[in-house]
C-alpha positions in Angstrom: 91.6 50.4 245.7 94.4 52.8 244.3 94.9 54.3 247.6 94.8 50.9 249.5 97.3 49.6 247.2 99.5 52.4 247.8 99.2 52.1 251.6 100.0 48.5 251.3 103.2 49.1 248.9 104.0 51.8 251.7 103.8 49.1 254.6 105.7 46.8 252.3 108.6 49.2 252.1 108.6 49.8 255.9 108.8 46.1 256.6 111.7 45.7 254.1 113.5 48.5 256.1 112.8 46.9 259.4 114.2 43.5 258.3 117.4 45.5 257.0 117.6 47.0 260.5 117.5 43.7 262.3 119.8 42.2 259.8 122.7 45.3 260.5 122.8 43.4 264.0 122.6 39.8 263.3 124.2 38.3 266.3 121.9 40.4 268.6 118.9 39.5 266.7 119.5 35.7 266.7 120.3 35.6 270.4 117.0 37.4 270.9 115.0 35.2 268.8 116.6 31.9 270.2 116.2 33.1 273.8 112.5 33.5 273.3 112.1 30.2 271.4 113.5 28.4 274.5 111.4 30.6 276.9 108.2 29.2 274.9 110.2 25.8 275.1 110.5 25.6 278.7 106.9 26.8 279.1 105.6 24.3 277.0 107.8 21.4 278.8 105.5 21.9 282.1 102.7 20.9 280.1 104.1 18.0 278.5 105.1 16.6 282.2 101.7 17.6 283.4 100.0 15.5 280.8 102.3 12.8 281.3 100.5 12.3 284.6 97.0 13.7 283.8 95.8 12.6 280.2 92.8 15.3 280.1 92.1 18.9 281.4 88.6 20.2 280.7 88.5 18.5 277.2 92.3 19.2 276.0 94.7 16.7 275.4 98.3 17.2 274.7 97.6 17.4 270.8 95.2 20.5 271.7 97.8 22.2 274.1 100.2 22.0 271.0 97.9 23.7 268.9 97.0 25.9 271.6 100.6 27.3 272.1 101.3 27.2 268.4 98.3 29.5 267.6 99.2 32.1 270.4 102.9 32.0 269.6 102.4 32.4 265.8 99.8 35.2 266.1 102.0 36.9 268.8 105.0 36.6 266.6 103.4 37.8 263.4 102.1 40.7 265.4 104.8 42.0 267.0 107.5 41.0 264.4 105.9 43.1 261.5 103.8 45.5 263.8 106.9 46.3 266.3 105.4 49.4 267.8 102.3 48.0 268.8 103.7 47.2 272.0 104.9 50.8 272.6 102.2 52.7 271.5 101.3 53.9 275.0 105.1 55.1 275.5 105.0 56.9 272.3 101.9 58.8 273.0 103.2 59.9 276.7 106.2 61.1 275.4 104.8 63.2 272.4 106.6 61.1 269.9 103.9 60.9 267.3 104.8 64.5 266.2 107.3 63.1 263.9 104.5 60.6 262.1 102.0 63.7 262.4 104.1 65.8 259.7 104.4 63.1 257.1 101.6 62.4 254.4 100.8 58.9 255.5 98.1 57.5 257.8 99.5 57.9 261.2 98.4 54.6 262.8 99.9 52.2 260.5 102.9 54.1 259.6 103.6 54.2 263.6 102.8 50.2 263.9 105.1 49.3 261.0 107.9 51.6 261.2 109.9 49.0 263.3 110.1 45.4 263.3 110.6 43.1 266.7 113.6 40.9 267.4 112.2 38.9 270.2 108.8 38.0 268.4 110.9 36.4 265.5 111.5 33.5 268.0 107.8 33.3 268.9 106.9 33.3 265.1 109.6 30.5 264.7 108.0 28.5 267.6 104.4 28.7 266.3 105.3 27.4 262.9 107.5 24.5 264.6 104.6 23.4 266.7 102.5 22.5 264.2 104.7 19.9 263.3 104.3 18.2 266.7 100.4 18.3 265.7 100.7 15.9 263.0 97.7 17.2 261.0 99.2 17.0 257.3 96.1 17.2 255.2 95.5 19.9 252.6 92.9 21.8 254.5 94.5 22.0 258.3 97.9 23.6 257.6 95.8 26.4 255.6 93.5 26.6 258.4 96.4 26.8 260.9 98.0 30.0 259.0 94.5 31.7 258.5 93.8 31.5 262.1 97.3 32.5 263.1 97.1 35.8 261.0 93.7 36.6 262.2 94.8 36.1 265.8 97.8 38.3 264.9 95.0 41.0 264.1 93.2 40.8 267.0 96.5 40.8 269.0 97.6 44.3 267.3 94.3 45.9 267.7 94.0 44.9 271.2 97.8 46.4 271.8 96.4 49.7 270.1 93.2 49.8 271.9 95.1 49.5 275.6 97.8 51.6 274.2 95.3 54.5 273.7 94.7 54.7 277.1 97.7 57.1 277.1 95.5 59.7 275.5 93.4 59.9 278.6 95.6 59.1 281.7 99.1 60.2 280.6 101.8 57.7 281.3 99.6 54.4 280.7 102.8 52.2 279.8 102.3 50.0 282.7 98.9 49.4 282.7 99.2 48.8 278.7 101.9 46.1 279.1 99.9 44.4 282.1 96.7 44.0 279.9 98.9 42.6 277.0 100.3 40.0 279.6 97.0 39.4 280.8 95.7 38.7 277.6 98.8 36.4 276.7 98.5 34.3 279.9 94.8 33.8 279.6 95.2 32.6 276.1 97.5 29.9 277.2 94.9 27.9 279.3 92.2 25.5 278.1 89.3 27.6 277.7 87.1 25.2 279.6 88.8 26.2 282.9 86.9 29.5 283.0 83.3 29.9 283.7 81.0 32.7 284.1 81.9 36.2 284.0 85.9 35.4 283.5 84.8 33.2 280.5 82.5 36.3 279.2 85.6 38.8 279.6 87.7 36.4 277.6 85.6 36.7 274.7 84.7 40.4 275.0 87.0 43.1 276.7 90.2 40.9 276.6 89.5 38.7 273.7 92.1 36.0 274.9 89.7 33.1 273.4 90.0 34.6 269.9 93.8 34.1 269.7 93.8 30.3 271.4 90.8 28.5 272.3 88.6 29.5 269.1 91.4 28.5 266.5 92.3 25.3 268.0 88.4 24.6 267.6 88.7 25.7 264.2 91.2 23.3 263.1 89.7 20.4 265.2 86.3 20.8 263.8 86.6 22.6 260.5 83.6 24.6 261.4 83.0 27.4 258.8 80.7 29.2 261.2 83.2 29.5 263.6 86.0 30.6 261.1 83.4 33.3 259.8 82.9 34.3 263.3 86.7 34.7 264.1 87.0 36.8 260.5 84.0 38.9 261.9 85.9 39.5 265.4 89.0 40.4 263.4 87.5 42.9 261.0 85.6 44.4 264.1 88.8 44.8 266.0 90.6 46.6 263.2 87.5 49.4 263.1 87.6 49.6 266.7 90.9 50.2 266.7 91.1 52.7 264.3 88.1 54.3 265.7 89.7 54.7 269.3 92.8 55.8 267.8 91.2 58.6 265.9 89.0 59.8 268.8 92.2 59.7 270.9 94.5 61.5 268.7 92.1 64.6 269.0 93.4 64.8 272.7 97.0 64.3 271.6 99.4 67.0 273.0 102.5 67.2 271.0 105.9 66.6 272.9 108.8 68.9 273.6 111.5 66.3 273.4 113.7 65.8 270.7 113.8 62.3 269.3 115.6 60.7 266.0 113.4 58.3 264.1 115.6 56.0 261.8 
């Protein structure tokens, strides 16, 4: 427990440094965050126009769409705001940029993930928080479930990003594949799960766990099912364990880079 507390304090210190770095360029930071917020809003307008004509899509109405977008945006925002390097792991591995972290007396993976904060994703985080007010569930339990599920979704986002980023240990420059897999997960998570059947539905609950960052949290808030919540907690824990295992196995294949990089 003492070691865990020590590492958590270290991660907290990294986040403070990352936030200070963002505040050094406030205008750029705000423009990027606002730009992503507007981008999410434009995509949501499409669904609002759609439901103005069609009232139901596979059991989803506009309220469920608001929840779906809220969970995906907030989970993504939490994940890539605080673990800003999760989406760049394949690039780090291919360029030999893990050398810096391997020389320091800290666990490599959390140090890499939390040594940078994302700026664009702050817009997603803000958008996800705002979406809850459109849902109108202001009882005592629903906001708590919303935040808990969003944090679990963030854990799954980061874990999936790390696992796919570890492809670079085996295939060299896997940055493009890494990015495409992340985009695939985001894209499928933004659609009602009832649209997918058979093999595709199975994939969205397993290989590409898009259902657990969108559809399952929506169901948890709608039904308040403790079984579903425990299941999602289990998936989040399993994803962290799998992420750690895959990274540690891949790290044995890592080859140092010869390029000089400055880490701030």
